[in-house]
Every structure is written in C-alpha cells, then in structure tokens.
Chimera marker file (.cmm) of the C-alpha trace (Angstrom):
<marker_set name="trace">
<marker id="1" x="-19.126" y="130.877" z="56.226" r="1" g="1" b="0" radius="0.5"/>
<marker id="2" x="-18.515" y="133.947" z="58.381" r="1" g="1" b="0" radius="0.5"/>
<marker id="3" x="-17.477" y="132.221" z="61.650" r="1" g="1" b="0" radius="0.5"/>
<marker id="4" x="-15.490" y="128.794" z="61.989" r="1" g="1" b="0" radius="0.5"/>
<marker id="5" x="-15.784" y="129.143" z="65.972" r="1" g="1" b="0" radius="0.5"/>
<marker id="6" x="-19.655" y="128.294" z="65.083" r="1" g="1" b="0" radius="0.5"/>
<marker id="7" x="-18.456" y="125.139" z="63.463" r="1" g="1" b="0" radius="0.5"/>
<marker id="8" x="-17.796" y="123.613" z="66.912" r="1" g="1" b="0" radius="0.5"/>
<marker id="9" x="-20.374" y="123.301" z="69.847" r="1" g="1" b="0" radius="0.5"/>
<marker id="10" x="-19.436" y="125.064" z="72.777" r="1" g="1" b="0" radius="0.5"/>
<marker id="11" x="-20.297" y="121.843" z="74.226" r="1" g="1" b="0" radius="0.5"/>
<marker id="12" x="-17.379" y="119.801" z="72.026" r="1" g="1" b="0" radius="0.5"/>
<marker id="13" x="-15.177" y="122.198" z="72.977" r="1" g="1" b="0" radius="0.5"/>
<marker id="14" x="-15.260" y="122.414" z="76.707" r="1" g="1" b="0" radius="0.5"/>
<marker id="15" x="-15.007" y="118.210" z="76.511" r="1" g="1" b="0" radius="0.5"/>
<marker id="16" x="-11.840" y="118.917" z="74.962" r="1" g="1" b="0" radius="0.5"/>
<marker id="17" x="-10.742" y="121.424" z="77.340" r="1" g="1" b="0" radius="0.5"/>
<marker id="18" x="-11.126" y="124.560" z="75.335" r="1" g="1" b="0" radius="0.5"/>
<marker id="19" x="-13.388" y="126.920" z="76.991" r="1" g="1" b="0" radius="0.5"/>
<marker id="20" x="-12.930" y="129.887" z="74.782" r="1" g="1" b="0" radius="0.5"/>
<marker id="21" x="-13.111" y="130.137" z="71.310" r="1" g="1" b="0" radius="0.5"/>
<marker id="22" x="-11.943" y="133.577" z="69.149" r="1" g="1" b="0" radius="0.5"/>
<marker id="23" x="-13.236" y="134.258" z="65.839" r="1" g="1" b="0" radius="0.5"/>
<marker id="24" x="-10.433" y="136.054" z="63.770" r="1" g="1" b="0" radius="0.5"/>
<marker id="25" x="-11.130" y="137.380" z="59.731" r="1" g="1" b="0" radius="0.5"/>
<marker id="26" x="-8.270" y="138.014" z="57.593" r="1" g="1" b="0" radius="0.5"/>
<marker id="27" x="-10.442" y="138.673" z="54.713" r="1" g="1" b="0" radius="0.5"/>
<marker id="28" x="-13.996" y="138.478" z="52.681" r="1" g="1" b="0" radius="0.5"/>
<marker id="29" x="-12.798" y="134.935" z="52.139" r="1" g="1" b="0" radius="0.5"/>
<marker id="30" x="-10.720" y="133.704" z="54.653" r="1" g="1" b="0" radius="0.5"/>
<marker id="31" x="-11.343" y="133.432" z="58.923" r="1" g="1" b="0" radius="0.5"/>
<marker id="32" x="-10.277" y="130.772" z="61.462" r="1" g="1" b="0" radius="0.5"/>
<marker id="33" x="-10.936" y="130.411" z="65.366" r="1" g="1" b="0" radius="0.5"/>
<marker id="34" x="-8.610" y="130.242" z="67.739" r="1" g="1" b="0" radius="0.5"/>
<marker id="35" x="-9.482" y="127.773" z="70.964" r="1" g="1" b="0" radius="0.5"/>
<marker id="36" x="-7.988" y="128.237" z="74.630" r="1" g="1" b="0" radius="0.5"/>
<marker id="37" x="-8.344" y="126.287" z="77.372" r="1" g="1" b="0" radius="0.5"/>
<marker id="38" x="-6.756" y="126.044" z="80.559" r="1" g="1" b="0" radius="0.5"/>
<marker id="39" x="-6.962" y="122.561" z="80.662" r="1" g="1" b="0" radius="0.5"/>
<marker id="40" x="-6.341" y="121.662" z="76.745" r="1" g="1" b="0" radius="0.5"/>
<marker id="41" x="-3.019" y="119.649" z="75.696" r="1" g="1" b="0" radius="0.5"/>
<marker id="42" x="-3.216" y="121.066" z="72.196" r="1" g="1" b="0" radius="0.5"/>
<marker id="43" x="-3.845" y="124.025" z="70.955" r="1" g="1" b="0" radius="0.5"/>
<marker id="44" x="-6.291" y="124.202" z="68.290" r="1" g="1" b="0" radius="0.5"/>
<marker id="45" x="-7.071" y="126.666" z="65.462" r="1" g="1" b="0" radius="0.5"/>
<marker id="46" x="-10.191" y="126.184" z="62.474" r="1" g="1" b="0" radius="0.5"/>
<marker id="47" x="-9.620" y="127.890" z="59.159" r="1" g="1" b="0" radius="0.5"/>
<marker id="48" x="-12.161" y="128.357" z="56.783" r="1" g="1" b="0" radius="0.5"/>
<marker id="49" x="-10.054" y="129.162" z="53.605" r="1" g="1" b="0" radius="0.5"/>
<marker id="50" x="-10.580" y="129.828" z="50.154" r="1" g="1" b="0" radius="0.5"/>
<marker id="51" x="-8.625" y="126.810" z="48.938" r="1" g="1" b="0" radius="0.5"/>
<marker id="52" x="-9.086" y="123.043" z="47.943" r="1" g="1" b="0" radius="0.5"/>
<marker id="53" x="-7.476" y="120.451" z="49.529" r="1" g="1" b="0" radius="0.5"/>
<marker id="54" x="-5.894" y="119.634" z="46.576" r="1" g="1" b="0" radius="0.5"/>
<marker id="55" x="-3.893" y="123.236" z="45.916" r="1" g="1" b="0" radius="0.5"/>
<marker id="56" x="-2.581" y="122.323" z="49.356" r="1" g="1" b="0" radius="0.5"/>
<marker id="57" x="-1.106" y="119.128" z="49.279" r="1" g="1" b="0" radius="0.5"/>
<marker id="58" x="-2.835" y="117.420" z="51.047" r="1" g="1" b="0" radius="0.5"/>
<marker id="59" x="-2.814" y="113.494" z="50.977" r="1" g="1" b="0" radius="0.5"/>
<marker id="60" x="-6.537" y="111.989" z="51.316" r="1" g="1" b="0" radius="0.5"/>
<marker id="61" x="-7.236" y="110.668" z="54.893" r="1" g="1" b="0" radius="0.5"/>
<marker id="62" x="-10.632" y="107.895" z="55.618" r="1" g="1" b="0" radius="0.5"/>
<marker id="63" x="-11.454" y="109.106" z="59.483" r="1" g="1" b="0" radius="0.5"/>
<marker id="64" x="-14.641" y="108.775" z="58.716" r="1" g="1" b="0" radius="0.5"/>
<marker id="65" x="-15.719" y="111.925" z="57.381" r="1" g="1" b="0" radius="0.5"/>
<marker id="66" x="-18.491" y="112.203" z="54.388" r="1" g="1" b="0" radius="0.5"/>
<marker id="67" x="-16.734" y="115.151" z="53.122" r="1" g="1" b="0" radius="0.5"/>
<marker id="68" x="-13.396" y="114.177" z="51.238" r="1" g="1" b="0" radius="0.5"/>
<marker id="69" x="-10.804" y="114.769" z="53.729" r="1" g="1" b="0" radius="0.5"/>
<marker id="70" x="-7.145" y="115.411" z="54.040" r="1" g="1" b="0" radius="0.5"/>
<marker id="71" x="-4.048" y="115.705" z="56.286" r="1" g="1" b="0" radius="0.5"/>
<marker id="72" x="-1.857" y="118.418" z="54.716" r="1" g="1" b="0" radius="0.5"/>
<marker id="73" x="1.052" y="120.289" z="55.990" r="1" g="1" b="0" radius="0.5"/>
<marker id="74" x="0.569" y="121.957" z="58.997" r="1" g="1" b="0" radius="0.5"/>
<marker id="75" x="1.895" y="126.241" z="57.888" r="1" g="1" b="0" radius="0.5"/>
<marker id="76" x="2.343" y="128.650" z="61.003" r="1" g="1" b="0" radius="0.5"/>
<marker id="77" x="-0.804" y="130.095" z="61.049" r="1" g="1" b="0" radius="0.5"/>
<marker id="78" x="-1.948" y="133.296" z="63.371" r="1" g="1" b="0" radius="0.5"/>
<marker id="79" x="-1.475" y="131.783" z="67.413" r="1" g="1" b="0" radius="0.5"/>
<marker id="80" x="-0.310" y="128.145" z="66.152" r="1" g="1" b="0" radius="0.5"/>
<marker id="81" x="3.398" y="128.108" z="65.405" r="1" g="1" b="0" radius="0.5"/>
<marker id="82" x="4.528" y="125.938" z="62.211" r="1" g="1" b="0" radius="0.5"/>
<marker id="83" x="4.386" y="122.239" z="62.778" r="1" g="1" b="0" radius="0.5"/>
<marker id="84" x="1.319" y="119.790" z="64.643" r="1" g="1" b="0" radius="0.5"/>
<marker id="85" x="-1.172" y="118.321" z="63.077" r="1" g="1" b="0" radius="0.5"/>
<marker id="86" x="-3.222" y="119.818" z="59.993" r="1" g="1" b="0" radius="0.5"/>
<marker id="87" x="-6.736" y="118.106" z="58.347" r="1" g="1" b="0" radius="0.5"/>
<marker id="88" x="-8.536" y="119.715" z="56.261" r="1" g="1" b="0" radius="0.5"/>
<marker id="89" x="-12.440" y="118.911" z="55.222" r="1" g="1" b="0" radius="0.5"/>
<marker id="90" x="-13.046" y="120.133" z="51.039" r="1" g="1" b="0" radius="0.5"/>
<marker id="91" x="-16.826" y="121.775" z="50.641" r="1" g="1" b="0" radius="0.5"/>
<marker id="92" x="-18.448" y="121.526" z="47.321" r="1" g="1" b="0" radius="0.5"/>
<marker id="93" x="-17.963" y="125.532" z="47.115" r="1" g="1" b="0" radius="0.5"/>
<marker id="94" x="-14.272" y="124.593" z="46.415" r="1" g="1" b="0" radius="0.5"/>
<marker id="95" x="-13.379" y="126.218" z="50.025" r="1" g="1" b="0" radius="0.5"/>
<marker id="96" x="-11.979" y="124.087" z="52.958" r="1" g="1" b="0" radius="0.5"/>
<marker id="97" x="-12.342" y="123.645" z="56.826" r="1" g="1" b="0" radius="0.5"/>
<marker id="98" x="-9.030" y="123.785" z="58.011" r="1" g="1" b="0" radius="0.5"/>
<marker id="99" x="-7.760" y="121.744" z="61.928" r="1" g="1" b="0" radius="0.5"/>
<marker id="100" x="-4.924" y="122.245" z="63.313" r="1" g="1" b="0" radius="0.5"/>
<marker id="101" x="-3.244" y="121.152" z="66.162" r="1" g="1" b="0" radius="0.5"/>
<marker id="102" x="-0.416" y="121.351" z="68.376" r="1" g="1" b="0" radius="0.5"/>
<marker id="103" x="0.941" y="119.531" z="71.520" r="1" g="1" b="0" radius="0.5"/>
<marker id="104" x="1.879" y="122.686" z="74.014" r="1" g="1" b="0" radius="0.5"/>
<marker id="105" x="3.705" y="120.168" z="76.046" r="1" g="1" b="0" radius="0.5"/>
<marker id="106" x="6.420" y="119.741" z="73.465" r="1" g="1" b="0" radius="0.5"/>
<marker id="107" x="5.041" y="116.327" z="72.420" r="1" g="1" b="0" radius="0.5"/>
<marker id="108" x="5.387" y="115.282" z="68.991" r="1" g="1" b="0" radius="0.5"/>
<marker id="109" x="3.532" y="116.851" z="65.672" r="1" g="1" b="0" radius="0.5"/>
<marker id="110" x="1.361" y="113.566" z="65.243" r="1" g="1" b="0" radius="0.5"/>
<marker id="111" x="0.217" y="113.593" z="68.593" r="1" g="1" b="0" radius="0.5"/>
<marker id="112" x="-2.713" y="116.394" z="67.897" r="1" g="1" b="0" radius="0.5"/>
<marker id="113" x="-3.566" y="114.283" z="65.278" r="1" g="1" b="0" radius="0.5"/>
<marker id="114" x="-5.856" y="111.676" z="67.467" r="1" g="1" b="0" radius="0.5"/>
<marker id="115" x="-7.775" y="115.516" z="69.085" r="1" g="1" b="0" radius="0.5"/>
<marker id="116" x="-7.785" y="117.085" z="65.516" r="1" g="1" b="0" radius="0.5"/>
<marker id="117" x="-9.743" y="114.048" z="63.836" r="1" g="1" b="0" radius="0.5"/>
<marker id="118" x="-11.905" y="114.377" z="66.440" r="1" g="1" b="0" radius="0.5"/>
<marker id="119" x="-12.093" y="117.909" z="65.665" r="1" g="1" b="0" radius="0.5"/>
<marker id="120" x="-12.892" y="117.545" z="61.991" r="1" g="1" b="0" radius="0.5"/>
<marker id="121" x="-15.993" y="114.803" z="62.318" r="1" g="1" b="0" radius="0.5"/>
<marker id="122" x="-17.706" y="116.829" z="64.993" r="1" g="1" b="0" radius="0.5"/>
<marker id="123" x="-17.587" y="119.568" z="62.200" r="1" g="1" b="0" radius="0.5"/>
<marker id="124" x="-18.394" y="117.102" z="59.517" r="1" g="1" b="0" radius="0.5"/>
<marker id="125" x="-21.930" y="115.567" z="61.349" r="1" g="1" b="0" radius="0.5"/>
<marker id="126" x="-22.446" y="119.687" z="61.182" r="1" g="1" b="0" radius="0.5"/>
<marker id="127" x="-21.924" y="120.228" z="57.179" r="1" g="1" b="0" radius="0.5"/>
<marker id="128" x="-23.947" y="120.032" z="54.604" r="1" g="1" b="0" radius="0.5"/>
<link id1="1" id2="2" r="1" g="1" b="0" radius="0.2"/>
<link id1="2" id2="3" r="1" g="1" b="0" radius="0.2"/>
<link id1="3" id2="4" r="1" g="1" b="0" radius="0.2"/>
<link id1="4" id2="5" r="1" g="1" b="0" radius="0.2"/>
<link id1="5" id2="6" r="1" g="1" b="0" radius="0.2"/>
<link id1="6" id2="7" r="1" g="1" b="0" radius="0.2"/>
<link id1="7" id2="8" r="1" g="1" b="0" radius="0.2"/>
<link id1="8" id2="9" r="1" g="1" b="0" radius="0.2"/>
<link id1="9" id2="10" r="1" g="1" b="0" radius="0.2"/>
<link id1="10" id2="11" r="1" g="1" b="0" radius="0.2"/>
<link id1="11" id2="12" r="1" g="1" b="0" radius="0.2"/>
<link id1="12" id2="13" r="1" g="1" b="0" radius="0.2"/>
<link id1="13" id2="14" r="1" g="1" b="0" radius="0.2"/>
<link id1="14" id2="15" r="1" g="1" b="0" radius="0.2"/>
<link id1="15" id2="16" r="1" g="1" b="0" radius="0.2"/>
<link id1="16" id2="17" r="1" g="1" b="0" radius="0.2"/>
<link id1="17" id2="18" r="1" g="1" b="0" radius="0.2"/>
<link id1="18" id2="19" r="1" g="1" b="0" radius="0.2"/>
<link id1="19" id2="20" r="1" g="1" b="0" radius="0.2"/>
<link id1="20" id2="21" r="1" g="1" b="0" radius="0.2"/>
<link id1="21" id2="22" r="1" g="1" b="0" radius="0.2"/>
<link id1="22" id2="23" r="1" g="1" b="0" radius="0.2"/>
<link id1="23" id2="24" r="1" g="1" b="0" radius="0.2"/>
<link id1="24" id2="25" r="1" g="1" b="0" radius="0.2"/>
<link id1="25" id2="26" r="1" g="1" b="0" radius="0.2"/>
<link id1="26" id2="27" r="1" g="1" b="0" radius="0.2"/>
<link id1="27" id2="28" r="1" g="1" b="0" radius="0.2"/>
<link id1="28" id2="29" r="1" g="1" b="0" radius="0.2"/>
<link id1="29" id2="30" r="1" g="1" b="0" radius="0.2"/>
<link id1="30" id2="31" r="1" g="1" b="0" radius="0.2"/>
<link id1="31" id2="32" r="1" g="1" b="0" radius="0.2"/>
<link id1="32" id2="33" r="1" g="1" b="0" radius="0.2"/>
<link id1="33" id2="34" r="1" g="1" b="0" radius="0.2"/>
<link id1="34" id2="35" r="1" g="1" b="0" radius="0.2"/>
<link id1="35" id2="36" r="1" g="1" b="0" radius="0.2"/>
<link id1="36" id2="37" r="1" g="1" b="0" radius="0.2"/>
<link id1="37" id2="38" r="1" g="1" b="0" radius="0.2"/>
<link id1="38" id2="39" r="1" g="1" b="0" radius="0.2"/>
<link id1="39" id2="40" r="1" g="1" b="0" radius="0.2"/>
<link id1="40" id2="41" r="1" g="1" b="0" radius="0.2"/>
<link id1="41" id2="42" r="1" g="1" b="0" radius="0.2"/>
<link id1="42" id2="43" r="1" g="1" b="0" radius="0.2"/>
<link id1="43" id2="44" r="1" g="1" b="0" radius="0.2"/>
<link id1="44" id2="45" r="1" g="1" b="0" radius="0.2"/>
<link id1="45" id2="46" r="1" g="1" b="0" radius="0.2"/>
<link id1="46" id2="47" r="1" g="1" b="0" radius="0.2"/>
<link id1="47" id2="48" r="1" g="1" b="0" radius="0.2"/>
<link id1="48" id2="49" r="1" g="1" b="0" radius="0.2"/>
<link id1="49" id2="50" r="1" g="1" b="0" radius="0.2"/>
<link id1="50" id2="51" r="1" g="1" b="0" radius="0.2"/>
<link id1="51" id2="52" r="1" g="1" b="0" radius="0.2"/>
<link id1="52" id2="53" r="1" g="1" b="0" radius="0.2"/>
<link id1="53" id2="54" r="1" g="1" b="0" radius="0.2"/>
<link id1="54" id2="55" r="1" g="1" b="0" radius="0.2"/>
<link id1="55" id2="56" r="1" g="1" b="0" radius="0.2"/>
<link id1="56" id2="57" r="1" g="1" b="0" radius="0.2"/>
<link id1="57" id2="58" r="1" g="1" b="0" radius="0.2"/>
<link id1="58" id2="59" r="1" g="1" b="0" radius="0.2"/>
<link id1="59" id2="60" r="1" g="1" b="0" radius="0.2"/>
<link id1="60" id2="61" r="1" g="1" b="0" radius="0.2"/>
<link id1="61" id2="62" r="1" g="1" b="0" radius="0.2"/>
<link id1="62" id2="63" r="1" g="1" b="0" radius="0.2"/>
<link id1="63" id2="64" r="1" g="1" b="0" radius="0.2"/>
<link id1="64" id2="65" r="1" g="1" b="0" radius="0.2"/>
<link id1="65" id2="66" r="1" g="1" b="0" radius="0.2"/>
<link id1="66" id2="67" r="1" g="1" b="0" radius="0.2"/>
<link id1="67" id2="68" r="1" g="1" b="0" radius="0.2"/>
<link id1="68" id2="69" r="1" g="1" b="0" radius="0.2"/>
<link id1="69" id2="70" r="1" g="1" b="0" radius="0.2"/>
<link id1="70" id2="71" r="1" g="1" b="0" radius="0.2"/>
<link id1="71" id2="72" r="1" g="1" b="0" radius="0.2"/>
<link id1="72" id2="73" r="1" g="1" b="0" radius="0.2"/>
<link id1="73" id2="74" r="1" g="1" b="0" radius="0.2"/>
<link id1="74" id2="75" r="1" g="1" b="0" radius="0.2"/>
<link id1="75" id2="76" r="1" g="1" b="0" radius="0.2"/>
<link id1="76" id2="77" r="1" g="1" b="0" radius="0.2"/>
<link id1="77" id2="78" r="1" g="1" b="0" radius="0.2"/>
<link id1="78" id2="79" r="1" g="1" b="0" radius="0.2"/>
<link id1="79" id2="80" r="1" g="1" b="0" radius="0.2"/>
<link id1="80" id2="81" r="1" g="1" b="0" radius="0.2"/>
<link id1="81" id2="82" r="1" g="1" b="0" radius="0.2"/>
<link id1="82" id2="83" r="1" g="1" b="0" radius="0.2"/>
<link id1="83" id2="84" r="1" g="1" b="0" radius="0.2"/>
<link id1="84" id2="85" r="1" g="1" b="0" radius="0.2"/>
<link id1="85" id2="86" r="1" g="1" b="0" radius="0.2"/>
<link id1="86" id2="87" r="1" g="1" b="0" radius="0.2"/>
<link id1="87" id2="88" r="1" g="1" b="0" radius="0.2"/>
<link id1="88" id2="89" r="1" g="1" b="0" radius="0.2"/>
<link id1="89" id2="90" r="1" g="1" b="0" radius="0.2"/>
<link id1="90" id2="91" r="1" g="1" b="0" radius="0.2"/>
<link id1="91" id2="92" r="1" g="1" b="0" radius="0.2"/>
<link id1="92" id2="93" r="1" g="1" b="0" radius="0.2"/>
<link id1="93" id2="94" r="1" g="1" b="0" radius="0.2"/>
<link id1="94" id2="95" r="1" g="1" b="0" radius="0.2"/>
<link id1="95" id2="96" r="1" g="1" b="0" radius="0.2"/>
<link id1="96" id2="97" r="1" g="1" b="0" radius="0.2"/>
<link id1="97" id2="98" r="1" g="1" b="0" radius="0.2"/>
<link id1="98" id2="99" r="1" g="1" b="0" radius="0.2"/>
<link id1="99" id2="100" r="1" g="1" b="0" radius="0.2"/>
<link id1="100" id2="101" r="1" g="1" b="0" radius="0.2"/>
<link id1="101" id2="102" r="1" g="1" b="0" radius="0.2"/>
<link id1="102" id2="103" r="1" g="1" b="0" radius="0.2"/>
<link id1="103" id2="104" r="1" g="1" b="0" radius="0.2"/>
<link id1="104" id2="105" r="1" g="1" b="0" radius="0.2"/>
<link id1="105" id2="106" r="1" g="1" b="0" radius="0.2"/>
<link id1="106" id2="107" r="1" g="1" b="0" radius="0.2"/>
<link id1="107" id2="108" r="1" g="1" b="0" radius="0.2"/>
<link id1="108" id2="109" r="1" g="1" b="0" radius="0.2"/>
<link id1="109" id2="110" r="1" g="1" b="0" radius="0.2"/>
<link id1="110" id2="111" r="1" g="1" b="0" radius="0.2"/>
<link id1="111" id2="112" r="1" g="1" b="0" radius="0.2"/>
<link id1="112" id2="113" r="1" g="1" b="0" radius="0.2"/>
<link id1="113" id2="114" r="1" g="1" b="0" radius="0.2"/>
<link id1="114" id2="115" r="1" g="1" b="0" radius="0.2"/>
<link id1="115" id2="116" r="1" g="1" b="0" radius="0.2"/>
<link id1="116" id2="117" r="1" g="1" b="0" radius="0.2"/>
<link id1="117" id2="118" r="1" g="1" b="0" radius="0.2"/>
<link id1="118" id2="119" r="1" g="1" b="0" radius="0.2"/>
<link id1="119" id2="120" r="1" g="1" b="0" radius="0.2"/>
<link id1="120" id2="121" r="1" g="1" b="0" radius="0.2"/>
<link id1="121" id2="122" r="1" g="1" b="0" radius="0.2"/>
<link id1="122" id2="123" r="1" g="1" b="0" radius="0.2"/>
<link id1="123" id2="124" r="1" g="1" b="0" radius="0.2"/>
<link id1="124" id2="125" r="1" g="1" b="0" radius="0.2"/>
<link id1="125" id2="126" r="1" g="1" b="0" radius="0.2"/>
<link id1="126" id2="127" r="1" g="1" b="0" radius="0.2"/>
<link id1="127" id2="128" r="1" g="1" b="0" radius="0.2"/>
</marker_set>
C-alpha cells in the first residue's frame, strides 16, 4: 500500500473538517498521510506500518471492524505530537494501518478517540 491517503475518501475527510491530505513516504514499507483542515478540531495521521498489532503492544478493541483492531500507544509521529488516541487495524500481510488523532484545542487525549474510531471504520470498509 503505497499511499495511505487513498484509504480515506476525500468526501469522508471533508465531512470531518479536513480539506487537505498530504502523503509522506518514510521508506519502502512505511508511509503516512497528514490530514489538514482549518475546521478540524482533531489533528490526524494515517500510517501504514510494517508491524503487527501485537508487536505494537496493542489492546484489542471491538469497534465493529472486520479486521482486528487495537488501541496502541500514541507515540510521536511526524506532524503529530505524542499522546492522543491511536487505533491500528491488522492486515493479512503482517502490516497495520494506524490512525492517530490529537485534539488541537488541548482537550484530553481520549477526546480524539471517537474521530479516530470513525476514520478506522471508514478505512476498514475499503479494505479487502
């Protein structure tokens, strides 16, 4: 998966207040997408990582996805500070899609979780 920005349709991103999706490639196996928007209360990053959920130390969560989902530690990522809410989807090829959200207004980390869960559900529906 070369472009994680392609995982979230622009119409869904716009509904959540993001008007710009900016892809970044870290290396041949790791890439991420920064979502920008003047109306978005949540700063969001979507990443594709060459890791399983268990290797990230995730705690399984049931948010109604067809792929295994887990809440993982929200470590500092490019463009997103440490903290916030992070949920990963494990894919059959031993990779994961990670969504990390933080509040732009300084609210507690868990306030980003409903938006992160919504993004993960949209992405999960697009995956085989």
